[in-house]
N, C-alpha and C positions, 0 to 999 in steps of 0.2 A: 648746721650741725656737722662736725667733722667725723670722719671715720677712716679706718685704714685696715686693710687685710693683706697679710702675706702668707702664702701657702705654697708648698712644693708643687701642687697640681694647678695652681691658679694662673700665674702669669706666663702660660704657655700658649696664649692666644697668638696672634700673628707676629709678635715680636720674636718669638722663638718657636714657631710652629713645627710640629713633627711632620716630616716630609715622607716618611715611609708609608706606602699605601697598605691598606689592610682590608680584609673582607669582614663584613658584619657576621658574627657567629650565627648560624642558622637557628639557634635556640632563641634569638631575640625576636624573630618574626619580622615580616615585611608587609607593607600595605600597598595596594594598587591605587594609584591616583584616579583611576577610572571607576572605582567601586563606589556604589551609592552609600556604602557603609564605611567610607574612609575614616570619618571622625571617630566612629566607634572602634575601628581597628587600631587607629593611632592611640586612642585612650588606653586600650587593653595592652598594646605592645609597649607603651611607655611604662606602665606598671610592671609588666613582666621584666623589662630590661633593668629597671631599678632594683628589683628583687634579685635578679641574677648577679648584679654588681656587688652583692654582699661578699662574694669572693673575688679575688683579683682577676682581671682580664688583661693579661700582658699584651695580647695581640692588638688591643685598643689603647695601650699605654696607660691603663688604669690599675691602681691597686684596689684593695677592698674599700668600699664606701661605708663599711660598718665595722669599726669606727673609721671616720674620715679624719685624717690628721690636718690640723690648721696651726701652723707654728705661731702665728701672732694675729690678734684681733683687737682693734681699739674702737670703742663706741664713744663718741663725743657727748658732751652734756646737752641736755635739752633746753627748751625755752620756757618750761614750766617748773615743775617741782624737782627735777633732777639736775642739780648743779654739781656734777661730778663726772670726770672722764673715767670710763671703765677700760682698763688695760688687761688683756688676757694673753697668756702665752702657753705653749705646749698643750693646745686644746685637742681633745678627742671628741668628735661629734657622733653620738650614737642615735640610731633609730630611723635614719633616712630610708633604708631599704625596706622598712615596713609600711611605707606610704601606700595609700590606695588612691588610684586615679578616679576622679569624679567626672571629668570632662576633658575632651581633647578636640582641637580644631586645627586643620591644616590649610593655610592660604599660600599655595605655591607661587601664584603670580606676584604676590607682594612679599614673598619670602618671610612670612610670619607664622610662628607656631604658638598655639595657646594651649595651656593645660591647667587644670585645677586638681589639687590633691588634698588629702587629709593625712596627717602623720599622727598616729595615736600618742607617741611618746618620743619626744626629741630632747636629748640631753647633751649639754656641753660640760665636759669635765676639763679642768685645767688649773693653771696658776693665775691668780688675779692680783692687781694692785689698784687701789683707788683712794682718793682723798677729796673731800668736798662736802656738800650738803645735799640731803634728800628730804624734801618737805620741811625745809628750814632746820633740820636736825643734822648735826655734824656726823660724818662717817669717814673712817679711814681704816686701812689695814692692808695686809698682803699675806698670801698663803694659798691654800687649795680652795677650790670652789666647784660647785656645779649649779647649773641653771637648767631647769626642766620646763619644757613647754608641753602642755597636754592638749591633745586633739586639735592640732594646728591646721587650719585651712590655709593652703598656699596657692596663690594664683601666679602662674608663670606666663609672661608675654615675651617672646623671643624674636628678635629682629636679626635677620641674616643678610649678608651680601654674597654674591656669587663670585667664586674664584676658580679659574681654569688651571688645571695642572695636567700636563701630558694628554691634552685633548679631552679630559673629563671634568665635569662640574663638581665642585665642592662648595660647601657653605661655611662661612665664617660668621659666628655670632658677634655682632658689634655692640649689641645692647640687650641686656637681659634684665627685665623688670620683674620684681617679686613683691607681692603683698603677703604679710603674715598676720593671721588672725587666730591666736591661741584661745582656747576655752578657759585655760588657767595656766598660771606660771608659779613655779616654786623656786625661791632663791636660797642658796646655802653658801655662806662665806665663812671659812674657818679663820680664826685669829683676828677677828675685828677688834679694834681698839687695843692692839698689842696683846690680845688674849684675855681681855676682861670679859669673862663669860656673861656677867649680868648685863652689861651694856650691849654686848654682842647679841644676846638673845632678844633684848628689847628692840634693837634696830631691825633685826631679822623679822620680828613680829610685825613691825610697821611695814617693811618691804612686802611681806607676803599678804598682809591684809589689804594693801593698796596696790597690788601688782598691776591691775588694769590701768590705772591712772599713770603709774610710773612707766610702764612699758609703752603706753601711747605717746608719752613725751619723747622717748628715744627710739620709737619704732623705725623712723626713717633711717637711722644708722644701721640697725639690724637688717632692714630690708635691702639696703644698698650693699651691705657686706655679703649677705646670702646671695644676692644677685650676681656679684662678682665670683663667688665660689661656684655657683651653678654654671655661669658663663665659661669659666675656665674648664670645668669638667666636660661641658658640651663640646667645646672646641677641641679638646683632646680627641674626641671621637670623630667629629665632622671634618677635622683636618686630615684624618687618615682614610676615612671611608667615603667614596664617591657617592653623590646623591642617588645615582642609578642603582646603587647597592643597598640603599636605605628604603627607597620607594620604587615600586614596580611601575612601569609605563611612564617614566619621566619623559 
């Protein structure tokens, strides 16, 4: 399945890494690697940091994460009932900063971080263009859309490599794996079938009644896309902030 993501925050991984050093704001909290409660601390601080990023944090090179701007997103067709490429532009992603951390684990020797979160309400607003078939039914149109994911469990597995800059260790995330498990999804596409309301309402009813089967078919594209988004955001921070300023007792 093909996918493509282009975002202003995204491809700032080490092709264009930010070299200005920065300190982690004290409000974010730090965890000691020697603490027996390291994982609990990491879980809590991750949630706190995400909520704080609702407002811009220029010292970390980050704008507001709510909404998060994604200029372009393409989800390729699946191998089952979804035979249509979904193209989105000018997306605003709402709801990330309301995520609640359920689990966190830090594996410093192997440079792997694990977190699990639940996001009550995740909404993508933007412009869409699609043409193809869904469950053997033709579908086409372009215009405004929003896709809402309800109570989405997100598992994050983050792989890093060590980079030394001016005698300090920094981490670069080279792989960010995401799994998405929404409890429900709601699709809204304006101007389907060139504005034919009857046909548009009928296909939307099919999409929303069968959201689980349809999403499962293209889940891989969404997961890879979100993984790239989160990877880009993480590298914005970890390329600026030395590991010793993120964790105590490194």
